[in-house]
N, C-alpha and C positions, 0 to 999 in steps of 0.2 A: 381408433376409438371403438369401444364396445358399448352398445345400447342395451340396457336392461330395463324391464318393467318392474316398478316398485310394487311389492305385494304385501299383504297384511296377514298376520297370523296371531292367534290367541286373543283377538279382539282389540289389541293395542300396540302390537309390535310390527314395525315395517322391516322388510328384508329384501335383498336382491341377491342373485347368484353371481359367483365369480367365474370368469371364462376359464375353462379347464386347462387349455394350452398355456395360458399366462401363469396360472397358479402352479402348474407343474414346473414351468421354467424358472420360477423363483423359489421353489422348494416348499410350497404350501401343501400340506397334507391334512386329512381330517383330524381335528383336534389341535391344529396349529394356532398360535396366537398371532394376531395382527393388530397394529396400532392404527387408530383413526384420529386424524388431526384436522380440526376445522381451520380453513384458510380465511384470511381477512377478506377475500373476495366473495366468500360464501360457499366455496367449494370444500369438499371433504377429501382429505388425502388418506389413502390406505397404504400402510408401510408394513411389509412382511418382516418378521424378526430375522429371517435368514439374510437379508440384504446387508446387515451390519457385519457379516462375517466374510464378505467377499471383496472388501475394499483394498485390493492389491493389484499391482501391475508388474509386467516384466519388460525390461529393456535388454534387447540383444546388442551387446557391446561390439563396436567396430573400432577401427583404428582412427579415432577422433582426436582432434586437438582439444585443448582444455576448454576453450569457449564453447565448442559444439557439445562436449560432454556435459558442461555446466547447464546449457540450455535444456538438454534432455532431462536432467534430474530436476531442475527448477520447475519445468512445465508440469511434471507429475506431482511435485510438492504443492504447487499452487492449486491444481485441480482437486487435491484433497486426499490422495492415496495415503493410507496408513503404512503399507508395506510396499517398498520399491525394490524389486528383485533384479539384479544386474547379472546377466549370464554371458559366458563365452567359454569355448573349449578350454582355454587357459588364460586367466586374467594376469597380465603382466604387472610387475611391482610398481612401475611408474603409473599405471592406471589405478592401482590401489591408492597410491599417494594422492592422485587427483581426486579420487572419491572422498578421501578424508578431508581434503581442503575444501571441497564443495560442501560437504556435510557440515563442516564447521561454520560455514557462512549462512546456514539456515537454522532458525530457531527450532530446537527440539528434534532435529534429525540426527539419528545415531546409527552407527554400524552395529547391527544386532547379531549377525552371524556371517561367517565367510568360509569358503572352501576354495579349492583351485579353480572351480568352474563357476562359482556364484558368490555374490555378496548381497546380503539382505540389509537394506536401509529401512529403519522404522521411525516413523514420526511419533515421538513420545509426547508431543504438546497437546494439552487439553484446552479447549476453547474457554472453559470456565476459569482456567488459571491465568488467562491473559485478557481481561476485560478490554474491549477496544477503546473505551474512553481513556483508560490509563495508558494504553499503548500510544494513542494519538498524542496525549500530553507529553510522553517521553520523546516522541518523534519531533514535536515542536521544540522542546528544550534543547535537543541536540542540534537541530537545524538553526535555531536562534544563536546558539554559541558558535557554530561553524560560520555563520554569516558575519557575526560581529568580529570574530577573529580574522576572517578573510579580509575584511575591509581594513582592519587595523594593520594586518601584515602588508597590505598593498601600500598604505599611506606611509608606513615606516620602513618599507622594503625589508621586512623580516622574513627571510626565506625559510628559516626553521619553523616558524609559526605557520607559514603557508603550507609546508609539507605536512605538518600535523593536521591541518584542516582536511587535506586530501585523504589522509589515512582514516579519518572519522567517517568518511562517506559509506564505508562498509556497514557501520552500525545502523545507519538509516536504511540501507537496502534490506538488511535482515528483518527489521521491524515492519517495513512496508510489505515485504513478501509474506510475512506472517498475517497481516491484515487481509491481503489478497487471498491467502489460503482459507482463512476463516469465512470470507465472503463466498468463496466457491463452495465450501462445505454447507453453508447456509442455503445456497441455491439448490444444492443436491438433496438436502435432508431438512425438511421444514420442522422436524422434531427438535432441531437444535435451537430454534427460536426461543424456546423456554430456557435453555441453558445460557444462551447469549443475553437474553433479556431485551432484545431488539428485533423488530421485524426485518425482513429482507430489504424493504424500501428504506427503513431508517438506517440500516447498516450501510446501504449504498452511499449515503452522505458521508459517513466516516471514511469509507474507502476512497471516495472522491477527494476529500480533504487531505488524507494521507498521501495520495498521489500528487497533489499540488505541492505539499511540503517537500516531497522527494525532489521535485523539480527545482524548488528553491535551493535545496542542498546541492543539487548539481551546479547551480549558478555560483554558489559559494566556492565550489571546486574550480569553476572557470576563473573566478576572480583570483584564486590562489595561483592558478597556472599563469595568469597575466602577471602576477608578482614575480614569479620565477623567470618570466621572459624579459623583465626590466634589466637594463644594464646599469642603472643608477637609480637612486631614490627619486620619487616625484618631488617637485618643488613644493614648498609649504603652502603657497597660494592655491595650487591645484589640489593638494591634499585636503585643504580646508573645504574647498568646493565639493569634493567627493564625499568627505565625511558628513557634510550637511545633507546631501542627497541620500546617503546611506541611512542616516538617522531617520529621515522621513520615510524611506521604504520599510525599515525595520519596525517603525512605529505603526505604520498602516498594517503590516503583516500581523503584529501582535494583537492589534485591536480586532482584526478579522477573525483570528483564532479564538479570542476571548468571546466575541459575539457568537461564534458557532458553539463553543463548549457550554456557554451559559444561556444560549437561546435568547440573546439580547437583540431584538429586531431593530430597535432605535439605533444602537451602536452599529449594526450592520449597514443601515441606511446612511449613517454619517461617514462610514468608510467609503461607500460607493460614491458619495459626493466628492471625494478626493480625486476622482477621475479627471475632473476639469483642469485644464491647463498643466497637467503633469508633464506631458511630453515637451511643452515649450520650456519649462524650467530646466529639464534635463538637457535639452538642446543647447541652451545658453551655457550650462556647466561644461558640456563637451567642447564647445567652441572656445570658451575662456581658457580651460585647462590645456587644450591642444595648442593654442596660440602661445601660451607661456612656456610650453615645453614640447615642441613638435616631435622630438625624437621618441618621446613616450606616448605619442598620440594613439598608436594601435592598441597598446595596453589600456590606456585610459578609456578608449572607445569601448573596449570589451567590458570594462567595469560598469560604465554608464548604461550600456545596453542590458547588462545583467540586472542592474538595479531597476531598470524600467520593467523588465520581464517579471521580476519579483513582485513589483506592485500589481501587475496584472494577475499574478497567481493569488495575491491577497484579495483582489476584487472577486475572483472566482470563489474563494472561500467565503467571502461575505455573502455572495449569492446563495451558497449552500446554507449559510446561517439563516437566510430568509426562507429557503425552501423547507428546511427540516421541521420547523414548527407546523407548517402547513401539512406536511406528511403525517405528523403525529395526530393532528386534528382529524385527518381523513381516517386514520386507523381507529380513533376513538368513535367517530360517527358510525363507522361500519360495525363496531362492536355493539 
């Protein structure tokens, strides 16, 4: 931290000097333009124009398996780098294929240039082109469809539908990673708040809800995997019990998301009242279904546990719905 004394010139203008070492390190010279952005906390952020031109990183490629390679690229994507340069003395064809597959799984990441020794990945996505409100709505729509289909596949032992649900999980991952990238960029560059139309604290709630919905989608995948593990369809009585519990969980989830998107605090509070006696109802369902068809008990238990967890994620979203208006009021009061 640098301390500077505020001085006055011309009878009405306040000024402070910039630390020379810092100014030179970020490319500020006499006559350079800097941006000054007031923060909600009352602080003033100084942003050199030169910072927007150095948003790139280099990955030194090694003999990694796909998962490790994917983690290396995704971590840079989420942090917010516009250019990801991958270098090696000679990049092998199979490594280039992995790069293309990984890039296809990330919104807006394209191969910009490549040679024998280097590949440039460029993030072409603009935060203004993907409003987080719209992205979150899309995440919920996909998640809702996945969950509904996963339960239907389990109750009817539809293996084709179960596999289709599992394939859709990648769509959720791409959108959630996009939200994570936008949030990281917002933390790094407060000037983006104007483009996004939300403060960092407000965006945090959207990031949190997107993360909860991703977990719901993961449980839709677990239910689908439980379907594939069945040797025969579940009996109709057990299926009806599961369908009833699923309708309840899906309804709670939908109400929680609606409460968050529309800032309906009364609805959020009604959702949270559903916490009472939930586990007891699901425990009865698990016991009844398992007794009627013990050979399917492991799969049934997985489904019931997933539906319980989905309700918990819905309650977390309802909590965010309550917190978000409070955060907005805080921003207004500070303004």
